[in-house]
C-alpha positions, -999 to +999 in steps of 0.1 A: -444+506-133-433+535-154-397+541-159-376+571-177-347+567-198-330+581-232-328+566-264-291+552-268-295+542-305-323+530-330-320+515-364-350+524-387-346+498-410-345+469-384-372+488-365-352+481-332-336+500-307-323+506-274-329+527-242-306+536-215-328+539-180-324+572-160-315+555-128-285+531-141-282+498-153-279+481-189-297+498-219-328+478-228-342+466-259-372+476-281-392+474-309-409+498-333-440+482-323-435+489-287-436+527-294-469+544-287-465+571-314-455+548-341-454+572-372-427+591-348-392+577-352-374+579-318-336+602-319-308+597-300-309+613-265-348+616-265-366+612-232-391+585-232-416+569-204-418+531-208-422+502-190-405+465-190-417+430-198-398+401-197-392+380-230-368+355-248-367+336-213-365+362-189-348+392-206-357+423-198-370+446-229-389+483-228-425+484-238-453+511-244-427+538-250-439+573-249-418+604-259-415+628-231-417+661-252-401+691-240-389+681-204-352+673-211-352+704-228-368+725-200-343+710-174-311+721-197-323+754-197-336+759-164-300+742-151-281+770-176-300+799-163-293+790-127-257+788-135-254+820-150 
């Protein structure tokens, strides 16, 4: 099942980060290897789609992360235009 969230943090030297689910809940950890576009470093507040996998004795981690280009920016622009 595909979920959506925003990057909460990313440590490029460690190659790990956390993503906050849009539907709420605790941030999920991910590794650089879980990024579909490995050459691209995720930035805080970027929107990604992801799936979850249980590792380390049942802890959920985000896997198969894919950057959702433009979605957040377009929604913010539309909201600003509607507000006048």
